[in-house]
N, C-alpha and C positions, 0 to 999 in steps of 0.2 A: 691117803694124801691129805694134806693140810697146808694152808696158807692161812697165817694170821699176822696182819699188820701192826698189831697192838696197839693200844693206847684205848679200848673199849671197841674199837673197828668191827665191822663185821666181817668174821672169818668163814674160810672157805673149805670145804671137804669133798673128798672122794671116795670111792670104794677102798677099803682095805685090802691089798693084795696080798693073801697068806699061802701061798703055794710057794714050791722051792723052785718055779720057773724063773726065766728073764722076763722081763715085760718091759714096754717101752711105756714110761708115763711121761706125759706132755700136759702143759698149763699153759693157757694162753689169758692175757688181760686185754680187756677192750677198755682205753680211757674213755670213748665217748659213752660208753654203756655202765661204765663202772661196774664190770662183769667180769669174773674168771671162769673157763673152763677147763675142765680136765677129761683127760682122754687116756685109755690104757690100751696098748696094741692098736692105736689109730682110731679106734672109735670112741665117739663121745661119751663119758662118764655121768658127768654130772656139770651143772649152770648155777653157779651163784652169783645174784646183784647185789648191789650196793655197798661193794667193797672200795674202801678207800685207794684216791689216786696216788701213787708212786711221784714223789716230786724232790726237787732239788732240796728241800727244807730238811728231809729225813737223813738223820745221820748214822742211824743204826747201819749195820752190816750186814750182809745176804747172806744166809746159811743154805747150805744144803744136808739133809740128812741130820739135821737137830733144830729144836726149838728156838734157843737163842744161847749167846754168849755163856750165860750162867745157868743155863736148864740142864737137868738130868735126864731130859727126854732125846734120845738119839734112835736113828733108823736101826733097827735091827735087821739089816740086809747090807746089800753092795750097791755101790754106784758104778756104772761102766762108763758113761759118758755124760756130759752136761753142755748142751747148747744155749746161745743167747742170741735171738733176734731182733732185728730194729724193727719190727712189726709182729702184730698178733698175724700169726698163721691162719687161715680158715680149714675148715674141717677136712676138705680134699686136699689140702698140702699137708696136713699132718697125716691122712691116710697113704699119702704119696710117701712120706718121709719113711714112715714105717716100712714100705716096700722099697724104697731106693733114697738111702739116706745123704742127700745132698743138694737141698732147695737153694735158690737164688735168696740173698737178704742174709746170710748166715755173718754175723759178727763175730762170734767166737766158739770155738770148739776145742775142748779138753776131753782126750780119750782116755784118761787116766791109766797109760800104760807104763806107769813107773817116774811120770813126770807131770807137771802143770805147764805144758807148753802148749799154747794156742794155735793149732794148726789152721787157722785161717790165714794166718800170716799179718794178723791184726796187732802183735805185741800185746795180748791181754795175757802175759804169763805169769 
């Protein structure tokens, strides 16, 4: 797992998942702490502080499964679902999400079942 905002900013890393099983990988960002937390299967894996804040001045695209538009670094695996929330979920919420996958505050949800439909109804198709 990796998050890198670019421009010489602090990068965040988590444990590499190297088996052939499906895993739920979750990342949260705390703006007040400038901190990213990575979870694997609902359990905290790593915390990185000093990570730059996302803001409206950032014009780069958000990528899942690759480093950037021009990069040759791609995910060697598959993505089943991607969700974006309006808040950073706490550890208990993430553990609960692993066991019951529909918590409140869900902004967008793509199940990747052959289309790019946002199943929350918020229109992020």
